[in-house]
C-alpha positions, 0 to 999 in steps of 0.5 A: 848155075847149076842146081845144088841139093844137099840131104842132111841131119842138123848134127852131123858133121860131115853134113855140117862140112859139107854146107860149110864148103858150099857157102865159104864158095858163096853157093846157093843150095836146097837143103832137106833136112830128113832128121828121122824122116824114114821115107826122106831117106828112101827118097834120098837113097833112091836118087843117090843109087843106093847110097845112104850114108849122109850127107848125099849132094845133087848138083843137077840131080846128079849124085856126087856123093857125100862130103868127102866126095865133094871136098875131092872135087874142089881138091882136083879143081873140078867142082867150079865147072861142075857148078857152071 
């Protein structure tokens, strides 16, 4: 199984929606809660090739983008292939 990480803010609706899909698919993930943590956000932004919006999702250390990108992969039946 692939390693999945997600950077989030607690009350971010897009973060909640992305985590919902991962949980619905029984995908375990490591959550980095970065509410108000500028240092953590800087690390996330570097990892995400300059993207600073939340959430930012990584599969096997590869940035796949945010919530909309995650759902797009799912709708195109590409997410499962990335996870296996």
